[in-house]
KOLTOR-50381 format. One record per residue: residue in three letters; x, y, z of N, C-alpha, C in turn. Coordinates in nm, 2 decimals, decimal comma, always signed. Layout:
KOLTOR-50381
+------+--------+--------+--------+--------+--------+--------+--------+--------+--------+
! resn !   n.xx !   n.yy !   n.zz !  ca.xx !  ca.yy !  ca.zz !   c.xx !   c.yy !   c.zz !
+------+--------+--------+--------+--------+--------+--------+--------+--------+--------+
!  Ala !      X !      Y !      Z !      X !      Y !      Z !      X !      Y !      Z !
...
+------+--------+--------+--------+--------+--------+--------+--------+--------+--------+
end
This chain:
KOLTOR-50381
+------+--------+--------+--------+--------+--------+--------+--------+--------+--------+
! resn !   n.xx !   n.yy !   n.zz !  ca.xx !  ca.yy !  ca.zz !   c.xx !   c.yy !   c.zz !
+------+--------+--------+--------+--------+--------+--------+--------+--------+--------+
!  Met ! -20,92 !  +7,52 !  -6,44 ! -21,00 !  +7,63 !  -6,61 ! -20,84 !  +7,72 !  -6,66 !
!  His ! -20,71 !  +7,71 !  -6,50 ! -20,66 !  +7,84 !  -6,57 ! -20,58 !  +7,82 !  -6,69 !
!  Pro ! -20,54 !  +7,68 !  -6,74 ! -20,47 !  +7,66 !  -6,84 ! -20,56 !  +7,72 !  -6,97 !
!  Leu ! -20,67 !  +7,70 !  -6,96 ! -20,75 !  +7,75 !  -7,09 ! -20,79 !  +7,89 !  -7,09 !
!  Phe ! -20,80 !  +7,97 !  -6,98 ! -20,82 !  +8,09 !  -7,00 ! -20,69 !  +8,15 !  -7,05 !
!  Ser ! -20,53 !  +8,11 !  -6,99 ! -20,42 !  +8,16 !  -7,09 ! -20,38 !  +8,14 !  -7,18 !
!  Ile ! -20,45 !  +8,01 !  -7,25 ! -20,48 !  +7,99 !  -7,40 ! -20,57 !  +8,05 !  -7,48 !
!  Leu ! -20,64 !  +8,14 !  -7,40 ! -20,76 !  +8,19 !  -7,49 ! -20,69 !  +8,34 !  -7,49 !
!  Ile ! -20,64 !  +8,38 !  -7,42 ! -20,55 !  +8,53 !  -7,42 ! -20,45 !  +8,52 !  -7,48 !
!  Ala ! -20,35 !  +8,44 !  -7,49 ! -20,28 !  +8,41 !  -7,59 ! -20,28 !  +8,44 !  -7,72 !
!  Leu ! -20,40 !  +8,37 !  -7,75 ! -20,47 !  +8,34 !  -7,92 ! -20,57 !  +8,50 !  -7,92 !
!  Gly ! -20,62 !  +8,58 !  -7,83 ! -20,67 !  +8,67 !  -7,86 ! -20,81 !  +8,65 !  -7,86 !
!  Leu ! -20,87 !  +8,51 !  -7,82 ! -20,99 !  +8,47 !  -7,84 ! -21,07 !  +8,51 !  -7,74 !
!  Phe ! -21,17 !  +8,52 !  -7,67 ! -21,27 !  +8,55 !  -7,57 ! -21,16 !  +8,62 !  -7,48 !
!  Thr ! -21,14 !  +8,68 !  -7,48 ! -21,01 !  +8,76 !  -7,41 ! -21,02 !  +8,82 !  -7,27 !
!  Arg ! -21,18 !  +8,91 !  -7,29 ! -21,22 !  +9,00 !  -7,19 ! -21,28 !  +8,94 !  -7,07 !
!  Leu ! -21,36 !  +8,83 !  -7,09 ! -21,38 !  +8,71 !  -7,10 ! -21,28 !  +8,60 !  -7,04 !
!  Ser ! -21,17 !  +8,61 !  -7,03 ! -21,08 !  +8,56 !  -6,96 ! -21,03 !  +8,64 !  -6,88 !
!  Ala ! -21,00 !  +8,71 !  -6,93 ! -20,86 !  +8,79 !  -6,84 ! -21,02 !  +8,86 !  -6,72 !
!  Gly ! -21,14 !  +8,87 !  -6,72 ! -21,17 !  +8,87 !  -6,61 ! -21,18 !  +8,76 !  -6,51 !
!  Ala ! -21,19 !  +8,63 !  -6,59 ! -21,21 !  +8,50 !  -6,44 ! -21,05 !  +8,50 !  -6,42 !
!  Leu ! -20,92 !  +8,52 !  -6,46 ! -20,83 !  +8,52 !  -6,40 ! -20,78 !  +8,65 !  -6,34 !
!  Leu ! -20,84 !  +8,74 !  -6,33 ! -20,87 !  +8,82 !  -6,21 ! -20,92 !  +8,80 !  -6,10 !
!  Val ! -21,05 !  +8,74 !  -6,15 ! -21,09 !  +8,69 !  -6,03 ! -21,01 !  +8,56 !  -5,92 !
!  Met ! -20,96 !  +8,53 !  -6,03 ! -20,88 !  +8,40 !  -5,99 ! -20,72 !  +8,46 !  -5,90 !
!  Thr ! -20,66 !  +8,54 !  -5,93 ! -20,57 !  +8,64 !  -5,89 ! -20,62 !  +8,69 !  -5,72 !
!  Leu ! -20,75 !  +8,72 !  -5,76 ! -20,82 !  +8,81 !  -5,61 ! -20,82 !  +8,67 !  -5,54 !
!  Val ! -20,87 !  +8,60 !  -5,58 ! -20,91 !  +8,50 !  -5,44 ! -20,76 !  +8,40 !  -5,42 !
!  Ile ! -20,65 !  +8,42 !  -5,50 ! -20,53 !  +8,37 !  -5,46 ! -20,48 !  +8,46 !  -5,30 !
!  Glu ! -20,48 !  +8,55 !  -5,36 ! -20,43 !  +8,68 !  -5,29 ! -20,50 !  +8,70 !  -5,16 !
!  Val ! -20,63 !  +8,65 !  -5,16 ! -20,71 !  +8,68 !  -4,99 ! -20,67 !  +8,54 !  -4,95 !
!  Phe ! -20,70 !  +8,42 !  -4,99 ! -20,71 !  +8,36 !  -4,94 ! -20,58 !  +8,21 !  -4,90 !
!  Val ! -20,48 !  +8,25 !  -5,00 ! -20,37 !  +8,18 !  -5,04 ! -20,23 !  +8,28 !  -5,01 !
!  Tyr ! -20,19 !  +8,35 !  -5,10 ! -20,07 !  +8,42 !  -5,05 ! -20,08 !  +8,55 !  -5,02 !
!  Pro ! -20,15 !  +8,59 !  -4,89 ! -20,20 !  +8,73 !  -4,92 ! -20,05 !  +8,84 !  -4,89 !
!  Asp ! -19,94 !  +8,80 !  -4,84 ! -19,84 !  +8,91 !  -4,87 ! -19,77 !  +8,88 !  -4,98 !
!  Ala ! -19,85 !  +8,84 !  -5,08 ! -19,80 !  +8,86 !  -5,26 ! -19,83 !  +8,99 !  -5,33 !
!  Trp ! -19,90 !  +9,08 !  -5,23 ! -19,97 !  +9,17 !  -5,33 ! -19,89 !  +9,24 !  -5,44 !
!  Pro ! -19,78 !  +9,30 !  -5,41 ! -19,68 !  +9,37 !  -5,53 ! -19,73 !  +9,25 !  -5,67 !
!  Thr ! -19,67 !  +9,13 !  -5,62 ! -19,72 !  +9,07 !  -5,75 ! -19,84 !  +9,02 !  -5,77 !
!  His ! -19,95 !  +8,99 !  -5,71 ! -20,07 !  +9,03 !  -5,77 ! -20,13 !  +9,16 !  -5,77 !
!  Leu ! -20,09 !  +9,26 !  -5,78 ! -20,12 !  +9,38 !  -5,81 ! -20,07 !  +9,42 !  -5,93 !
!  Ser ! -19,93 !  +9,39 !  -5,99 ! -19,94 !  +9,37 !  -6,12 ! -19,98 !  +9,32 !  -6,26 !
!  Trp ! -20,01 !  +9,16 !  -6,15 ! -20,09 !  +9,10 !  -6,25 ! -20,26 !  +9,13 !  -6,29 !
!  Ala ! -20,32 !  +9,19 !  -6,14 ! -20,49 !  +9,24 !  -6,17 ! -20,42 !  +9,38 !  -6,25 !
!  Gly ! -20,32 !  +9,45 !  -6,28 ! -20,30 !  +9,58 !  -6,35 ! -20,32 !  +9,53 !  -6,47 !
!  Leu ! -20,24 !  +9,42 !  -6,55 ! -20,22 !  +9,38 !  -6,68 ! -20,41 !  +9,31 !  -6,71 !
!  Leu ! -20,43 !  +9,27 !  -6,62 ! -20,55 !  +9,14 !  -6,67 ! -20,69 !  +9,32 !  -6,64 !
!  Leu ! -20,66 !  +9,45 !  -6,61 ! -20,75 !  +9,48 !  -6,58 ! -20,73 !  +9,58 !  -6,73 !
!  Tyr ! -20,61 !  +9,61 !  -6,77 ! -20,60 !  +9,66 !  -6,91 ! -20,66 !  +9,58 !  -7,03 !
!  Leu ! -20,67 !  +9,47 !  -7,01 ! -20,74 !  +9,36 !  -7,10 ! -20,85 !  +9,37 !  -7,12 !
!  Ile ! -20,88 !  +9,37 !  -7,02 ! -21,08 !  +9,40 !  -6,99 ! -21,12 !  +9,48 !  -7,02 !
!  Gly ! -21,04 !  +9,64 !  -7,01 ! -21,06 !  +9,75 !  -7,06 ! -21,04 !  +9,76 !  -7,19 !
!  Arg ! -20,93 !  +9,73 !  -7,22 ! -20,92 !  +9,74 !  -7,40 ! -20,95 !  +9,65 !  -7,51 !
!  Gly ! -20,91 !  +9,52 !  -7,44 ! -20,92 !  +9,41 !  -7,55 ! -20,80 !  +9,35 !  -7,61 !
!  Ala ! -20,85 !  +9,25 !  -7,67 ! -20,75 !  +9,19 !  -7,76 ! -20,60 !  +9,31 !  -7,82 !
!  Gly ! -20,71 !  +9,36 !  -7,90 ! -20,59 !  +9,47 !  -8,01 ! -20,60 !  +9,42 !  -8,15 !
!  Pro ! -20,57 !  +9,47 !  -8,24 ! -20,59 !  +9,39 !  -8,40 ! -20,57 !  +9,31 !  -8,44 !
!  Leu ! -20,48 !  +9,27 !  -8,38 ! -20,45 !  +9,12 !  -8,44 ! -20,48 !  +8,96 !  -8,34 !
!  Ser ! -20,59 !  +8,96 !  -8,30 ! -20,65 !  +8,86 !  -8,26 ! -20,77 !  +8,85 !  -8,30 !
!  Leu ! -20,81 !  +8,66 !  -8,25 ! -20,92 !  +8,63 !  -8,28 ! -21,06 !  +8,69 !  -8,24 !
!  Asp ! -21,04 !  +8,79 !  -8,18 ! -21,16 !  +8,82 !  -8,14 ! -21,20 !  +8,95 !  -8,22 !
!  Arg ! -21,10 !  +9,00 !  -8,32 ! -21,11 !  +9,15 !  -8,40 ! -21,19 !  +9,03 !  -8,56 !
!  Val ! -21,12 !  +8,90 !  -8,54 ! -21,16 !  +8,84 !  -8,67 ! -21,28 !  +8,82 !  -8,66 !
!  Leu ! -21,32 !  +8,76 !  -8,55 ! -21,45 !  +8,72 !  -8,55 ! -21,56 !  +8,81 !  -8,51 !
!  Arg ! -21,54 !  +8,97 !  -8,48 ! -21,59 !  +9,03 !  -8,44 ! -21,66 !  +9,02 !  -8,32 !
!  Ile ! -21,65 !  +8,98 !  -8,22 ! -21,62 !  +8,95 !  -8,06 ! -21,58 !  +9,10 !  -8,02 !
!  Pro ! -21,70 !  +9,19 !  -7,95 ! -21,66 !  +9,29 !  -7,88 ! -21,61 !  +9,31 !  -7,75 !
+------+--------+--------+--------+--------+--------+--------+--------+--------+--------+
end
């Protein structure tokens, strides 16, 4: 599922949903796989939280299709 969500974010389609899924995946990897890699995961989490909060932007398929 990881490549699917990355592609959707690149297209700006279902951006908030995809960012939420990737955030959950990042948290699971941080806790169970690489617990010492928190600086990297924290930067990913920050970017994903921004997308969840603000959306994809004006040049996205979400805007064209009027998906909130």
